[in-house]
DRENLOTI-119074 format. One record per residue: residue number from 1; x, y, z of N, C-alpha, C in turn. Coordinates in steps of 0.2 Angstrom, whole numbers. Layout:
<pt><zadren>NUM</zadren><n_u>X</n_u><n_v>Y</n_v><n_w>Z</n_w><ca_u>X</ca_u><ca_v>Y</ca_v><ca_w>Z</ca_w><c_u>X</c_u><c_v>Y</c_v><c_w>Z</c_w></pt>
...
//
This chain:
<pt><zadren>1</zadren><n_u>-44</n_u><n_v>32</n_v><n_w>150</n_w><ca_u>-44</ca_u><ca_v>25</ca_v><ca_w>147</ca_w><c_u>-38</c_u><c_v>24</c_v><c_w>142</c_w></pt>
<pt><zadren>2</zadren><n_u>-34</n_u><n_v>20</n_v><n_w>144</n_w><ca_u>-28</ca_u><ca_v>19</ca_v><ca_w>139</ca_w><c_u>-30</c_u><c_v>13</c_v><c_w>134</c_w></pt>
<pt><zadren>3</zadren><n_u>-28</n_u><n_v>15</n_v><n_w>128</n_w><ca_u>-29</ca_u><ca_v>10</ca_v><ca_w>122</ca_w><c_u>-23</c_u><c_v>6</c_v><c_w>121</c_w></pt>
<pt><zadren>4</zadren><n_u>-24</n_u><n_v>-1</n_v><n_w>121</n_w><ca_u>-18</ca_u><ca_v>-5</ca_v><ca_w>120</ca_w><c_u>-17</c_u><c_v>-6</c_v><c_w>113</c_w></pt>
<pt><zadren>5</zadren><n_u>-10</n_u><n_v>-4</n_v><n_w>111</n_w><ca_u>-8</ca_u><ca_v>-5</ca_v><ca_w>104</ca_w><c_u>-4</c_u><c_v>-11</c_v><c_w>103</c_w></pt>
<pt><zadren>6</zadren><n_u>-6</n_u><n_v>-15</n_v><n_w>98</n_w><ca_u>-3</ca_u><ca_v>-21</ca_v><ca_w>97</ca_w><c_u>0</c_u><c_v>-21</c_v><c_w>90</c_w></pt>
<pt><zadren>7</zadren><n_u>4</n_u><n_v>-26</n_v><n_w>88</n_w><ca_u>7</ca_u><ca_v>-26</ca_v><ca_w>81</ca_w><c_u>1</c_u><c_v>-27</c_v><c_w>76</c_w></pt>
<pt><zadren>8</zadren><n_u>-4</n_u><n_v>-30</n_v><n_w>78</n_w><ca_u>-10</ca_u><ca_v>-31</ca_v><ca_w>73</ca_w><c_u>-13</c_u><c_v>-25</c_v><c_w>71</c_w></pt>
<pt><zadren>9</zadren><n_u>-12</n_u><n_v>-20</n_v><n_w>76</n_w><ca_u>-15</ca_u><ca_v>-13</ca_v><ca_w>74</ca_w><c_u>-13</c_u><c_v>-10</c_v><c_w>68</c_w></pt>
<pt><zadren>10</zadren><n_u>-7</n_u><n_v>-12</n_v><n_w>66</n_w><ca_u>-3</ca_u><ca_v>-8</ca_v><ca_w>60</ca_w><c_u>-3</c_u><c_v>-13</c_v><c_w>54</c_w></pt>
<pt><zadren>11</zadren><n_u>-6</n_u><n_v>-19</n_v><n_w>54</n_w><ca_u>-6</ca_u><ca_v>-23</ca_v><ca_w>49</ca_w><c_u>-10</c_u><c_v>-20</c_v><c_w>43</c_w></pt>
<pt><zadren>12</zadren><n_u>-15</n_u><n_v>-16</n_v><n_w>44</n_w><ca_u>-19</ca_u><ca_v>-14</ca_v><ca_w>38</ca_w><c_u>-18</c_u><c_v>-6</c_v><c_w>37</c_w></pt>
<pt><zadren>13</zadren><n_u>-12</n_u><n_v>-4</n_v><n_w>39</n_w><ca_u>-10</ca_u><ca_v>3</ca_v><ca_w>38</ca_w><c_u>-10</c_u><c_v>5</c_v><c_w>31</c_w></pt>
<pt><zadren>14</zadren><n_u>-13</n_u><n_v>11</n_v><n_w>29</n_w><ca_u>-13</ca_u><ca_v>13</ca_v><ca_w>22</ca_w><c_u>-10</c_u><c_v>20</c_v><c_w>22</c_w></pt>
<pt><zadren>15</zadren><n_u>-6</n_u><n_v>21</n_v><n_w>17</n_w><ca_u>-2</ca_u><ca_v>28</ca_v><ca_w>16</ca_w><c_u>-7</c_u><c_v>33</c_v><c_w>13</c_w></pt>
<pt><zadren>16</zadren><n_u>-7</n_u><n_v>39</n_v><n_w>16</n_w><ca_u>-11</ca_u><ca_v>44</ca_v><ca_w>13</ca_w><c_u>-7</c_u><c_v>49</c_v><c_w>9</c_w></pt>
<pt><zadren>17</zadren><n_u>-1</n_u><n_v>50</n_v><n_w>11</n_w><ca_u>4</ca_u><ca_v>54</ca_v><ca_w>8</ca_w><c_u>11</c_u><c_v>51</c_v><c_w>8</c_w></pt>
<pt><zadren>18</zadren><n_u>15</n_u><n_v>52</n_v><n_w>3</n_w><ca_u>22</ca_u><ca_v>49</ca_v><ca_w>3</ca_w><c_u>26</c_u><c_v>54</c_v><c_w>-1</c_w></pt>
<pt><zadren>19</zadren><n_u>32</n_u><n_v>54</n_v><n_w>0</n_w><ca_u>37</ca_u><ca_v>58</ca_v><ca_w>-4</ca_w><c_u>38</c_u><c_v>56</c_v><c_w>-11</c_w></pt>
<pt><zadren>20</zadren><n_u>36</n_u><n_v>61</n_v><n_w>-16</n_w><ca_u>37</ca_u><ca_v>60</ca_v><ca_w>-23</ca_w><c_u>44</c_u><c_v>62</c_v><c_w>-25</c_w></pt>
<pt><zadren>21</zadren><n_u>48</n_u><n_v>58</n_v><n_w>-28</n_w><ca_u>54</ca_u><ca_v>60</ca_v><ca_w>-30</ca_w><c_u>54</c_u><c_v>65</c_v><c_w>-36</c_w></pt>
<pt><zadren>22</zadren><n_u>49</n_u><n_v>65</n_v><n_w>-40</n_w><ca_u>49</ca_u><ca_v>70</ca_v><ca_w>-45</ca_w><c_u>46</c_u><c_v>77</c_v><c_w>-43</c_w></pt>
<pt><zadren>23</zadren><n_u>41</n_u><n_v>77</n_v><n_w>-39</n_w><ca_u>38</ca_u><ca_v>83</ca_v><ca_w>-36</ca_w><c_u>43</c_u><c_v>86</c_v><c_w>-31</c_w></pt>
<pt><zadren>24</zadren><n_u>47</n_u><n_v>81</n_v><n_w>-28</n_w><ca_u>52</ca_u><ca_v>83</ca_v><ca_w>-22</ca_w><c_u>48</c_u><c_v>86</c_v><c_w>-16</c_w></pt>
<pt><zadren>25</zadren><n_u>42</n_u><n_v>83</n_v><n_w>-14</n_w><ca_u>38</ca_u><ca_v>84</ca_v><ca_w>-8</ca_w><c_u>33</c_u><c_v>79</c_v><c_w>-7</c_w></pt>
<pt><zadren>26</zadren><n_u>31</n_u><n_v>79</n_v><n_w>-1</n_w><ca_u>25</ca_u><ca_v>74</ca_v><ca_w>1</ca_w><c_u>19</c_u><c_v>76</c_v><c_w>-2</c_w></pt>
<pt><zadren>27</zadren><n_u>16</n_u><n_v>71</n_v><n_w>-6</n_w><ca_u>10</ca_u><ca_v>72</ca_v><ca_w>-10</ca_w><c_u>5</c_u><c_v>67</c_v><c_w>-8</c_w></pt>
<pt><zadren>28</zadren><n_u>-1</n_u><n_v>68</n_v><n_w>-9</n_w><ca_u>-6</ca_u><ca_v>63</ca_v><ca_w>-9</ca_w><c_u>-5</c_u><c_v>57</c_v><c_w>-14</c_w></pt>
<pt><zadren>29</zadren><n_u>-7</n_u><n_v>51</n_v><n_w>-12</n_w><ca_u>-5</ca_u><ca_v>45</ca_v><ca_w>-17</ca_w><c_u>-12</c_u><c_v>41</c_v><c_w>-18</c_w></pt>
<pt><zadren>30</zadren><n_u>-12</n_u><n_v>38</n_v><n_w>-24</n_w><ca_u>-17</ca_u><ca_v>33</ca_v><ca_w>-25</ca_w><c_u>-14</c_u><c_v>26</c_v><c_w>-25</c_w></pt>
<pt><zadren>31</zadren><n_u>-18</n_u><n_v>22</n_v><n_w>-23</n_w><ca_u>-16</ca_u><ca_v>15</ca_v><ca_w>-22</ca_w><c_u>-18</c_u><c_v>11</c_v><c_w>-28</c_w></pt>
<pt><zadren>32</zadren><n_u>-14</n_u><n_v>7</n_v><n_w>-32</n_w><ca_u>-15</ca_u><ca_v>4</ca_v><ca_w>-38</ca_w><c_u>-13</c_u><c_v>-3</c_v><c_w>-37</c_w></pt>
<pt><zadren>33</zadren><n_u>-17</n_u><n_v>-8</n_v><n_w>-39</n_w><ca_u>-14</ca_u><ca_v>-15</ca_v><ca_w>-39</ca_w><c_u>-9</c_u><c_v>-16</c_v><c_w>-44</c_w></pt>
<pt><zadren>34</zadren><n_u>-3</n_u><n_v>-19</n_v><n_w>-43</n_w><ca_u>2</ca_u><ca_v>-19</ca_v><ca_w>-47</ca_w><c_u>2</c_u><c_v>-27</c_v><c_w>-50</c_w></pt>
<pt><zadren>35</zadren><n_u>3</n_u><n_v>-31</n_v><n_w>-45</n_w><ca_u>3</ca_u><ca_v>-38</ca_v><ca_w>-46</ca_w><c_u>-1</c_u><c_v>-43</c_v><c_w>-41</c_w></pt>
<pt><zadren>36</zadren><n_u>-4</n_u><n_v>-48</n_v><n_w>-44</n_w><ca_u>-7</ca_u><ca_v>-53</ca_v><ca_w>-39</ca_w><c_u>-2</c_u><c_v>-59</c_v><c_w>-39</c_w></pt>
<pt><zadren>37</zadren><n_u>1</n_u><n_v>-60</n_v><n_w>-33</n_w><ca_u>6</ca_u><ca_v>-65</ca_v><ca_w>-32</ca_w><c_u>3</c_u><c_v>-70</c_v><c_w>-28</c_w></pt>
<pt><zadren>38</zadren><n_u>6</n_u><n_v>-76</n_v><n_w>-28</n_w><ca_u>4</ca_u><ca_v>-82</ca_v><ca_w>-24</ca_w><c_u>5</c_u><c_v>-80</c_v><c_w>-16</c_w></pt>
<pt><zadren>39</zadren><n_u>10</n_u><n_v>-76</n_v><n_w>-15</n_w><ca_u>11</ca_u><ca_v>-74</ca_v><ca_w>-8</ca_w><c_u>7</c_u><c_v>-68</c_v><c_w>-5</c_w></pt>
<pt><zadren>40</zadren><n_u>4</n_u><n_v>-65</n_v><n_w>-10</n_w><ca_u>0</ca_u><ca_v>-59</ca_v><ca_w>-9</ca_w><c_u>0</c_u><c_v>-54</c_v><c_w>-14</c_w></pt>
<pt><zadren>41</zadren><n_u>-4</n_u><n_v>-49</n_v><n_w>-13</n_w><ca_u>-5</ca_u><ca_v>-44</ca_v><ca_w>-19</ca_w><c_u>0</c_u><c_v>-38</c_v><c_w>-18</c_w></pt>
<pt><zadren>42</zadren><n_u>3</n_u><n_v>-36</n_v><n_w>-23</n_w><ca_u>8</ca_u><ca_v>-30</ca_v><ca_w>-23</ca_w><c_u>5</c_u><c_v>-24</c_v><c_w>-26</c_w></pt>
<pt><zadren>43</zadren><n_u>5</n_u><n_v>-19</n_v><n_w>-22</n_w><ca_u>2</ca_u><ca_v>-12</ca_v><ca_w>-24</ca_w><c_u>7</c_u><c_v>-7</c_v><c_w>-25</c_w></pt>
<pt><zadren>44</zadren><n_u>6</n_u><n_v>-2</n_v><n_w>-29</n_w><ca_u>10</ca_u><ca_v>3</ca_v><ca_w>-31</ca_w><c_u>6</c_u><c_v>10</c_v><c_w>-28</c_w></pt>
<pt><zadren>45</zadren><n_u>10</n_u><n_v>14</n_v><n_w>-25</n_w><ca_u>7</ca_u><ca_v>20</ca_v><ca_w>-23</ca_w><c_u>9</c_u><c_v>26</c_v><c_w>-28</c_w></pt>
<pt><zadren>46</zadren><n_u>5</n_u><n_v>29</n_v><n_w>-32</n_w><ca_u>6</ca_u><ca_v>34</ca_v><ca_w>-37</ca_w><c_u>5</c_u><c_v>41</c_v><c_w>-35</c_w></pt>
<pt><zadren>47</zadren><n_u>9</n_u><n_v>46</n_v><n_w>-36</n_w><ca_u>8</ca_u><ca_v>53</ca_v><ca_w>-35</ca_w><c_u>2</c_u><c_v>55</c_v><c_w>-39</c_w></pt>
<pt><zadren>48</zadren><n_u>-3</n_u><n_v>59</n_v><n_w>-35</n_w><ca_u>-9</ca_u><ca_v>61</ca_v><ca_w>-39</ca_w><c_u>-7</c_u><c_v>67</c_v><c_w>-44</c_w></pt>
<pt><zadren>49</zadren><n_u>-2</n_u><n_v>70</n_v><n_w>-43</n_w><ca_u>0</ca_u><ca_v>76</ca_v><ca_w>-48</ca_w><c_u>4</c_u><c_v>73</c_v><c_w>-54</c_w></pt>
<pt><zadren>50</zadren><n_u>9</n_u><n_v>69</n_v><n_w>-53</n_w><ca_u>13</ca_u><ca_v>67</ca_v><ca_w>-59</ca_w><c_u>12</c_u><c_v>60</c_v><c_w>-61</c_w></pt>
<pt><zadren>51</zadren><n_u>10</n_u><n_v>56</n_v><n_w>-57</n_w><ca_u>9</ca_u><ca_v>49</ca_v><ca_w>-58</ca_w><c_u>15</c_u><c_v>45</c_v><c_w>-57</c_w></pt>
<pt><zadren>52</zadren><n_u>20</n_u><n_v>48</n_v><n_w>-54</n_w><ca_u>26</ca_u><ca_v>44</ca_v><ca_w>-52</ca_w><c_u>25</c_u><c_v>39</c_v><c_w>-46</c_w></pt>
<pt><zadren>53</zadren><n_u>29</n_u><n_v>34</n_v><n_w>-47</n_w><ca_u>28</ca_u><ca_v>29</ca_v><ca_w>-41</ca_w><c_u>32</c_u><c_v>32</c_v><c_w>-35</c_w></pt>
<pt><zadren>54</zadren><n_u>28</n_u><n_v>32</n_v><n_w>-29</n_w><ca_u>31</ca_u><ca_v>34</ca_v><ca_w>-23</ca_w><c_u>32</c_u><c_v>29</c_v><c_w>-18</c_w></pt>
<pt><zadren>55</zadren><n_u>30</n_u><n_v>23</n_v><n_w>-20</n_w><ca_u>32</ca_u><ca_v>17</ca_v><ca_w>-15</ca_w><c_u>27</c_u><c_v>11</c_v><c_w>-17</c_w></pt>
<pt><zadren>56</zadren><n_u>29</n_u><n_v>5</n_v><n_w>-14</n_w><ca_u>25</ca_u><ca_v>-1</ca_v><ca_w>-15</ca_w><c_u>23</c_u><c_v>-4</c_v><c_w>-8</c_w></pt>
<pt><zadren>57</zadren><n_u>19</n_u><n_v>-9</n_v><n_w>-9</n_w><ca_u>17</ca_u><ca_v>-12</ca_v><ca_w>-3</ca_w><c_u>14</c_u><c_v>-19</c_v><c_w>-5</c_w></pt>
<pt><zadren>58</zadren><n_u>16</n_u><n_v>-24</n_v><n_w>-1</n_w><ca_u>14</ca_u><ca_v>-31</ca_v><ca_w>-2</ca_w><c_u>9</c_u><c_v>-33</c_v><c_w>3</c_w></pt>
<pt><zadren>59</zadren><n_u>3</n_u><n_v>-35</n_v><n_w>2</n_w><ca_u>-1</ca_u><ca_v>-37</ca_v><ca_w>7</ca_w><c_u>-2</c_u><c_v>-45</c_v><c_w>6</c_w></pt>
<pt><zadren>60</zadren><n_u>0</n_u><n_v>-49</n_v><n_w>12</n_w><ca_u>0</ca_u><ca_v>-56</ca_v><ca_w>11</ca_w><c_u>-7</c_u><c_v>-59</c_v><c_w>11</c_w></pt>
<pt><zadren>61</zadren><n_u>-7</n_u><n_v>-64</n_v><n_w>7</n_w><ca_u>-14</ca_u><ca_v>-67</ca_v><ca_w>6</ca_w><c_u>-16</c_u><c_v>-71</c_v><c_w>12</c_w></pt>
<pt><zadren>62</zadren><n_u>-12</n_u><n_v>-73</n_v><n_w>16</n_w><ca_u>-14</ca_u><ca_v>-77</ca_v><ca_w>22</ca_w><c_u>-17</c_u><c_v>-84</c_v><c_w>20</c_w></pt>
<pt><zadren>63</zadren><n_u>-22</n_u><n_v>-85</n_v><n_w>23</n_w><ca_u>-26</ca_u><ca_v>-92</ca_v><ca_w>22</ca_w><c_u>-31</c_u><c_v>-92</c_v><c_w>16</c_w></pt>
<pt><zadren>64</zadren><n_u>-32</n_u><n_v>-86</n_v><n_w>14</n_w><ca_u>-37</ca_u><ca_v>-85</ca_v><ca_w>8</ca_w><c_u>-34</c_u><c_v>-88</c_v><c_w>2</c_w></pt>
<pt><zadren>65</zadren><n_u>-38</n_u><n_v>-91</n_v><n_w>-2</n_w><ca_u>-37</ca_u><ca_v>-94</ca_v><ca_w>-9</ca_w><c_u>-41</c_u><c_v>-90</c_v><c_w>-14</c_w></pt>
<pt><zadren>66</zadren><n_u>-38</n_u><n_v>-89</n_v><n_w>-19</n_w><ca_u>-42</ca_u><ca_v>-86</ca_v><ca_w>-25</ca_w><c_u>-42</c_u><c_v>-90</c_v><c_w>-31</c_w></pt>
<pt><zadren>67</zadren><n_u>-48</n_u><n_v>-90</n_v><n_w>-34</n_w><ca_u>-48</ca_u><ca_v>-93</ca_v><ca_w>-41</ca_w><c_u>-49</c_u><c_v>-87</c_v><c_w>-46</c_w></pt>
<pt><zadren>68</zadren><n_u>-45</n_u><n_v>-87</n_v><n_w>-51</n_w><ca_u>-45</ca_u><ca_v>-82</ca_v><ca_w>-56</ca_w><c_u>-47</c_u><c_v>-85</c_v><c_w>-62</c_w></pt>
<pt><zadren>69</zadren><n_u>-53</n_u><n_v>-83</n_v><n_w>-65</n_w><ca_u>-55</ca_u><ca_v>-85</ca_v><ca_w>-71</ca_w><c_u>-54</c_u><c_v>-81</c_v><c_w>-77</c_w></pt>
//
């Protein structure tokens, strides 16, 4: 049985490991909310060993609306 892969299959892809510029190797990362923007949330991926930023990701808000109190 073949599984059909579409573009939507990769919309929610999460990084488990990224290259850390300080450790100079691929390391596990933690996802941290950096900014809540009107067009979506911006996340920062931090090295679990040294805390250096290894990358960012913006998740579009789509049709959902949020009220921040």
